[in-house]
Each structure stands twice: as C-alpha cells, then as structure tokens.
C-alpha positions as CSV (number, residue, x, y, z in Angstrom):
1,M,81.8,83.8,9.5
2,Q,78.3,82.5,8.5
3,S,76.4,84.0,11.7
4,R,78.9,87.2,11.4
5,G,77.7,87.7,8.1
6,N,74.5,86.6,8.5
7,D,74.1,89.6,10.8
8,M,75.7,91.8,8.8
9,A,73.3,91.2,6.1
10,S,70.6,92.4,9.2
11,L,72.1,95.5,9.6
12,A,72.3,96.4,6.1
13,I,68.7,96.1,5.1
14,G,68.1,100.0,7.2
15,P,65.7,100.7,9.9
16,L,62.3,100.2,8.2
17,G,63.4,96.7,7.3
18,L,63.6,95.5,10.4
19,V,60.9,97.1,11.5
20,T,59.1,95.4,9.0
21,R,60.3,91.9,10.0
22,L,59.2,92.6,13.3
23,F,55.9,93.8,12.5
24,R,55.1,89.9,10.5
25,W,56.8,88.0,13.3
26,W,54.7,89.9,15.4
27,V,51.4,89.2,13.6
28,G,51.7,85.7,12.8
29,E,52.9,84.9,16.8
30,L,49.2,86.9,17.6
31,A,47.5,85.1,14.8
32,G,48.7,81.3,16.4
33,L,47.5,82.4,18.9
34,V,44.0,82.9,18.3
35,P,41.8,79.8,17.9
36,S,39.7,78.7,15.1
37,W,35.7,79.9,16.6
38,L,36.9,83.4,17.6
39,Q,38.8,83.9,13.8
40,R,34.9,83.1,12.4
41,R,33.3,85.2,14.5
42,L,35.8,88.2,14.3
43,A,34.9,87.3,10.2
44,G,31.5,88.4,10.3
45,T,28.8,86.9,9.0
46,T,25.9,87.8,6.9
47,D,23.2,85.8,8.3
48,R,19.9,87.5,9.2
49,V,17.1,85.6,11.3
50,V,13.8,87.5,10.2
51,L,10.5,88.2,12.2
52,L,7.8,88.9,10.0
53,P,4.9,89.1,12.2
54,G,1.1,89.2,10.2
55,D,-2.6,88.4,11.6
56,G,-2.5,86.2,14.6
57,E,0.9,85.0,13.5
58,A,4.5,85.4,13.0
59,A,6.3,83.9,10.7
60,L,10.7,83.0,10.7
61,Y,13.1,83.3,7.8
62,L,16.8,82.9,7.5
63,E,17.9,85.3,5.2
64,S,21.1,84.8,3.8
65,S,23.1,86.1,0.7
66,Q,19.6,88.0,-0.6
67,E,18.1,84.1,-0.7
68,L,15.2,83.8,2.2
69,T,13.9,81.0,3.9
70,L,11.3,79.9,5.8
71,L,12.3,78.2,9.4
72,G,8.6,78.2,10.4
73,R,5.4,80.0,11.5
74,V,4.3,80.8,15.2
75,A,0.6,81.4,16.3
76,L,0.2,84.8,18.9
77,D,-2.8,83.4,20.7
78,A,-1.1,81.7,23.3
79,E,2.3,83.9,24.8
80,G,4.0,80.6,26.4
81,D,3.6,78.1,23.7
82,A,4.5,81.1,21.1
83,V,7.7,81.7,23.0
84,R,8.4,77.9,23.1
85,R,7.7,77.2,19.4
86,V,10.2,79.7,18.3
87,G,12.5,78.2,20.8
88,A,12.2,75.3,19.3
89,I,12.3,76.5,15.8
90,L,15.8,78.4,16.8
91,G,17.1,75.5,18.2
92,R,16.5,73.0,15.7
93,H,18.6,75.0,13.1
94,S,21.3,76.2,16.0
95,L,20.3,79.9,15.2
96,D,19.6,80.7,18.6
97,R,23.4,79.8,19.4
98,A,24.2,82.0,16.4
99,I,22.6,84.6,17.3
100,A,24.0,84.9,20.7
101,A,27.1,84.6,20.2
102,G,26.7,87.4,17.4
103,R,27.4,85.1,14.1
104,A,23.5,85.7,12.9
105,T,21.4,88.9,13.4
106,L,18.0,89.3,14.3
107,C,15.8,91.7,12.3
108,L,12.1,92.8,13.0
109,R,10.4,93.3,9.6
110,I,7.0,94.9,9.0
111,P,4.6,93.7,6.5
112,A,4.5,96.5,4.0
113,E,1.1,97.4,4.1
114,R,1.6,98.8,7.3
115,A,4.3,101.0,5.7
116,L,3.9,104.5,3.8
117,R,5.5,105.9,1.0
118,T,6.5,109.4,-0.5
119,T,8.7,111.0,-3.0
120,M,11.0,114.3,-1.9
121,D,12.2,116.6,-4.5
122,L,14.7,118.6,-2.4
123,P,18.2,120.6,-3.0
124,L,21.6,118.8,-4.0
125,A,23.0,120.0,-0.8
126,A,20.5,118.4,1.7
127,E,22.5,115.2,0.7
128,K,24.8,115.7,3.3
129,N,22.4,115.9,6.5
130,L,19.3,113.7,4.0
131,D,18.2,112.6,7.4
132,E,17.6,115.8,9.1
133,V,16.2,117.8,6.1
134,V,13.4,114.7,5.2
135,S,12.3,115.6,9.2
136,F,12.0,118.5,8.7
137,E,10.2,118.3,5.3
138,L,8.1,115.6,6.0
139,D,4.6,117.7,7.6
140,R,5.0,118.8,3.9
141,H,4.5,115.4,2.5
142,T,2.7,113.5,5.1
143,P,-0.1,113.7,7.7
144,F,3.1,113.0,10.4
145,R,5.8,114.8,11.8
146,A,8.9,113.5,12.1
147,E,8.5,112.5,15.8
148,Q,6.0,110.4,15.1
149,V,7.0,108.0,12.4
150,F,9.9,106.0,11.5
151,L,11.4,106.5,8.3
152,A,13.8,106.0,6.1
153,P,15.0,107.9,3.0
154,R,17.1,106.8,0.3
155,I,18.2,108.5,-2.9
156,I,16.9,107.6,-6.2
157,E,18.3,110.2,-8.4
158,R,20.3,112.9,-8.8
159,N,20.4,115.6,-11.2
160,P,23.5,118.1,-11.1
161,A,22.5,120.5,-14.0
162,T,19.2,121.5,-11.6
163,Q,21.0,120.4,-8.2
164,R,18.5,118.7,-7.8
165,L,17.7,115.4,-5.6
166,T,14.7,112.9,-5.8
167,V,14.5,110.7,-2.5
168,D,12.3,108.0,-1.8
169,V,11.1,107.9,2.1
170,L,9.6,104.8,3.4
171,L,7.8,105.1,6.9
172,V,6.1,103.3,9.4
173,P,3.7,105.2,12.1
174,R,4.9,104.7,15.3
175,S,2.2,103.1,16.6
176,G,2.8,100.1,14.4
177,A,6.5,99.8,14.7
178,E,5.6,100.0,18.4
179,E,3.1,97.6,17.8
180,A,5.6,95.4,15.6
181,M,8.7,95.4,18.6
182,A,5.5,94.5,21.3
183,V,5.4,91.0,18.6
184,A,9.3,90.8,19.4
185,A,9.2,91.3,22.8
186,R,6.5,88.8,23.5
187,L,7.9,86.4,21.9
188,H,11.7,87.1,23.7
189,L,13.4,88.4,21.0
190,E,15.7,91.5,20.6
191,P,16.3,92.7,17.2
192,S,18.9,95.0,16.3
193,R,17.6,96.0,12.8
194,I,14.2,97.3,12.0
195,D,13.4,97.2,7.9
196,I,10.0,97.2,5.9
197,A,9.3,94.4,3.7
198,E,8.8,95.1,0.0
199,E,5.3,94.9,-1.7
200,G,3.9,91.3,-2.6
201,G,7.0,89.7,-0.7
202,Q,9.2,89.0,2.1
203,H,12.7,90.7,1.6
204,A,13.9,94.2,2.8
205,A,12.5,97.5,0.8
206,S,13.7,99.8,3.1
207,D,17.2,100.5,5.3
208,N,17.2,100.0,8.7
209,L,14.8,102.1,10.6
210,L,17.2,102.6,13.5
211,R,19.3,105.2,12.4
212,A,22.1,104.7,14.5
213,G,22.3,100.8,13.8
214,G,20.2,99.4,15.9
215,R,20.2,98.2,19.7
216,R,22.7,95.3,20.3
217,S,22.9,92.8,22.7
218,G,25.1,93.6,25.7
219,R,26.5,90.7,25.5
220,R,27.6,91.1,22.0
221,G,28.6,94.5,22.4
222,Y,30.7,93.7,26.0
223,T,32.5,91.0,23.4
224,R,33.4,93.0,20.2
225,L,34.4,95.6,22.9
226,V,37.2,93.3,24.6
227,Y,38.1,91.9,21.0
228,G,39.0,95.8,20.0
229,L,41.0,96.5,23.1
230,A,43.0,93.2,23.1
231,A,43.8,94.3,19.0
232,T,44.6,97.9,20.5
233,A,46.6,96.3,22.7
234,A,48.8,94.5,19.9
235,I,48.9,97.6,18.1
236,L,50.2,99.9,20.7
237,A,53.7,97.0,21.4
238,V,54.5,96.8,18.5
239,I,54.3,100.5,18.1
240,A,55.9,100.7,21.6
241,V,59.0,99.0,20.2
242,A,59.6,100.2,16.6
243,L,58.7,103.9,17.3
244,P,62.3,104.4,18.6
245,I,63.4,103.0,15.0
246,V,61.5,104.9,13.2
247,K,61.8,108.0,14.8
248,A,65.4,108.7,13.8
249,Q,64.5,108.4,10.2
250,Q,61.4,110.7,10.4
251,A,63.0,113.6,12.1
252,A,65.3,115.3,9.0
253,D,61.5,115.3,6.7
254,E,59.6,116.5,10.0
255,L,59.9,120.5,9.3
256,A,58.5,119.8,5.7
257,Q,55.8,117.6,6.6
258,Q,54.5,120.4,9.0
259,F,54.9,123.2,6.6
260,A,53.1,121.3,3.7
261,L,50.6,120.2,6.2
262,V,49.7,124.0,7.5
263,K,49.3,125.0,3.7
264,Q,47.1,122.1,2.5
265,T,45.2,122.9,6.0
266,A,44.4,126.2,5.0
267,V,43.3,125.1,1.7
268,E,40.7,123.0,2.8
269,D,39.5,125.0,5.6
270,A,38.9,127.6,3.2
271,A,37.1,124.6,0.9
272,L,35.1,123.5,4.4
273,Q,33.8,127.6,5.3
274,K,32.5,127.8,1.6
275,Q,30.3,124.4,1.9
276,V,29.5,125.0,5.2
277,D,28.2,128.8,3.9
278,E,26.4,127.3,0.8
279,L,24.5,124.8,3.3
280,R,23.3,127.4,5.2
281,K,22.4,129.4,2.2
282,N,20.4,126.1,1.2
283,E,19.1,125.5,5.0
284,L,17.8,129.0,4.9
285,F,16.0,128.8,1.9
286,L,14.4,125.9,3.0
287,I,12.8,127.4,6.2
288,Q,12.0,130.3,4.2
289,K,10.0,128.2,1.3
290,K,8.5,126.0,5.0
291,R,7.2,129.6,6.4
292,E,6.0,131.3,2.7
293,R,3.8,127.5,2.5
294,P,0.9,126.0,4.2
295,T,1.4,122.5,5.1
296,V,-0.7,119.5,4.3
297,S,-2.9,119.8,7.3
298,T,-4.0,123.4,6.9
299,L,-4.4,122.6,3.0
300,L,-6.9,119.8,4.3
301,L,-8.6,121.6,7.1
302,E,-9.3,124.7,4.7
303,T,-10.7,122.9,1.8
304,T,-12.9,121.1,4.1
305,R,-14.4,124.2,5.9
306,I,-15.2,126.2,2.7
307,L,-17.0,123.2,1.1
308,P,-21.3,122.9,1.5
309,D,-22.4,120.1,3.2
310,N,-24.1,118.8,-0.2
311,T,-20.4,117.8,-1.7
312,W,-18.4,114.6,-1.4
313,L,-15.2,114.6,-2.1
314,S,-13.8,111.5,-3.7
315,D,-9.9,112.4,-4.5
316,W,-7.8,115.3,-2.9
317,Q,-4.3,115.7,-4.5
318,L,-1.6,117.7,-3.4
319,A,1.4,118.5,-6.4
320,G,3.7,121.3,-5.8
321,S,2.0,124.4,-5.7
322,E,-1.7,122.7,-7.0
323,V,-4.5,120.8,-5.7
324,Q,-7.0,119.0,-7.4
325,L,-10.3,118.3,-6.2
326,L,-12.4,115.3,-7.7
327,G,-16.4,115.2,-6.3
328,V,-20.0,115.4,-6.8
329,T,-22.0,118.5,-5.9
330,E,-25.0,120.3,-6.4
331,S,-23.8,123.3,-7.9
332,A,-20.4,122.7,-9.6
333,S,-19.8,126.4,-10.3
334,A,-20.3,127.5,-6.8
335,I,-17.4,125.2,-5.4
336,V,-15.3,127.6,-7.6
337,G,-17.3,130.5,-6.3
338,L,-15.8,128.7,-2.8
339,L,-12.6,128.3,-3.6
340,E,-11.6,131.6,-4.9
341,Q,-13.0,133.5,-1.7
342,S,-10.7,131.1,0.4
343,R,-7.9,133.1,1.9
344,I,-5.3,130.6,1.0
345,F,-6.3,129.0,-2.5
346,E,-6.8,131.0,-6.6
347,H,-6.8,130.5,-10.2
348,T,-9.8,127.5,-9.7
349,T,-10.3,126.6,-12.8
350,F,-12.0,123.1,-14.0
351,L,-9.9,120.2,-16.0
352,S,-12.6,118.6,-17.1
353,P,-16.6,119.5,-18.4
354,V,-18.8,118.9,-15.8
355,T,-21.0,116.0,-15.7
356,Q,-24.6,115.4,-14.4
357,D,-25.9,112.2,-13.4
358,S,-29.0,110.8,-12.8
359,A,-29.8,111.7,-9.4
360,G,-29.2,115.4,-10.4
361,H,-26.1,116.0,-8.9
362,E,-23.0,117.4,-10.8
363,H,-19.4,115.6,-11.1
364,F,-16.6,118.0,-11.0
365,H,-13.3,118.0,-11.5
366,V,-11.1,121.2,-10.9
367,S,-7.6,122.7,-9.9
368,T,-6.5,125.5,-7.5
369,Q,-3.7,127.0,-6.8
370,V,-1.9,127.0,-3.1
371,V,-1.3,131.4,-2.3
372,N,1.9,132.1,-0.2
373,G,0.3,133.5,2.9
374,D,-2.8,134.9,3.0
375,K,-4.4,136.7,0.4
376,S,-4.3,140.8,0.3
C-alpha cells in the first residue's frame, strides 16, 4: 500500500514535475562521471603568460587577476639557448603544461613606445560597426591605411545630446607587430592574444589586436570541440526523453504563442528597418564628408610643395579643418601669401606676433583653414 501511495503521489505532481526530476537526476549522474581535472579545465582560468619583447631580450610575466609577476628574461642573441631558456622558465612554474592543457593563455604584449594613439570623434550610430568605421576613417587621422596597422578602438565617451562618440584608438604598424610576432616564433611560442603595454609599465593598455580573439592551438580547439559535442549530446538525450511529455501540455497554447510571435516580429522588423535606414544615412554622411575633405597625406604634400626652401617647420598640427604651422623663415609675410595661393588652404592668419632672431630669421606661428575641395 505504501508503494502504491508513492506512485499516486508521483503522478499527482504533473508532467512538468516529472520532467524536472528527470532532468536533475540526469545532470547529477553526468556530473558524477566527470573527472575533477576535467571539471577544472571546463571552469576556465584567468592566468595569462605574457611575452614582452625588448631590445635584445624578451621578458616573461605571469598575469593573474591584474597582478603581473616577472618569471624571467631571455637574451635573443642565441636562438637555441633562448628557446631552452624559455622552456626552462615555463617548466619551472608548470606553465608549459598549463598552456598545452588550456588552463593558461599566451599573450604577446607590444611595448608602448612602438605604438601610436589617436582620438576620433564619430557619430553615435558608428558604435554598431565601430571597427569598420574606425578603419574607414584611419587615413584621415594618421598617415596609415587600415591594412597597414593592427588597431584596437575603445569608446571613452558617449554624448547622447550631440549624438557623438569619442573613441580612443591604439594602433601598431603592421611591420612592428610582425617583428614582435617573429620574436615569439623564434622562441617557439604561439600567442592567442596580442595587445599593447601601458606607457611606463607592463600591464595591458588595449584590447586584443587580433579582433577575432586570436589564433588558438589546434589541440585546445579540438579538445573544446569534443567537450562541446559531448555536452550537446547529453542535452539532446534529455530533450528526447522529455519532449513527448511536454508536447502535450504545449499544444493548447501553441496558436496563441504563434500569433503573439508574428505580431512582435512585425514590430521588431519595423524598428530594425528604421535603424538600418538611419545607419545607411550616417554611413553616406561619412562617405560624403570623406570625399569632400582632402586626406592628411594630401595636406602634408601640399604644405611641402608651397613652402620655400628657406623655410623650416618645427610643428605641423591638424585639428578639424584648421592647420597650424610653426617654424622659421626669411619672410613670414610671404608664407601667408603662399598659403592663400594654395588650392586647398584659405583664411590664413598669424596666431602670434612674428619675432626675429640674431641671424635675421623670422619665427612665425600661422593658422590656415582647409577648404572642401579645390578653390574656384
């Protein structure tokens, strides 16, 4: 009688209760079969081995929870000795096995003095495609094109009132990044992350320059794939057992849910189309502005072309549509006339009084505006 009472109580809890109990039992059985070392691997880790190349040597650090610990330094003059030295350092701390097992990652950190930084002012809509917009605008703010650098943009300010973004862009010329990667290859190291060190320190100042998350070793990727497939198979087995029970309870609500889904989809599609139209409008605006204004390299070439040989510039700055020139010449007033005769400069004025040194040279500081296209 007691057994029959228990059976009746189990039936009284309903189909969803049975599914819940079945699922908990299944997960518990699977968890008991997973070894402890596998559980630790699947749990992940924040440990990171950092390789920081320098002049004639490379330093190895262990980065964990924002703390950086020096493991050792390796001279790069003898390749064989350097590889053995790296292996000894990693082996001493059991990091070679941790990297191979996926419990630690390897990062190539480029020194700050090999990187460049610039700031961009972009429309707020550019946030959805930040990498593409920054790459498109790069040659207006630097002497480089997107294919010539590794870059990592980071938003530092959003201004909803003006619908603008302020973006900090850290970049490394491709030649410099490839030189650092060559050092890692010489040491038989394959980094899954490349970033830039902070000025005056060794911590990271940028996101991963490998935008796709970097290359992963084949062994680690294969292991994660196997674990993922195993977990998927277990979930599918649970679904196969529970589906016939749940299907009967869902049949009554299916039509109402489909109607609500269609209505919600129509509203979301309209909103999405509006966002797409707005983004296209902003992209066309960026393209038009880029076509109207000359590039930085064009402005530098025009400045070099029109200045006489007896003129030396100590500073050349571009801020928006204003170019400021600071230098020494034999006739400062002639500089203003030459800039006004240019096809892309206008409204040239002195920012400070002209001074004369003992050799008779005139020191000048002038400002000129960039026109949108050639003068008529």
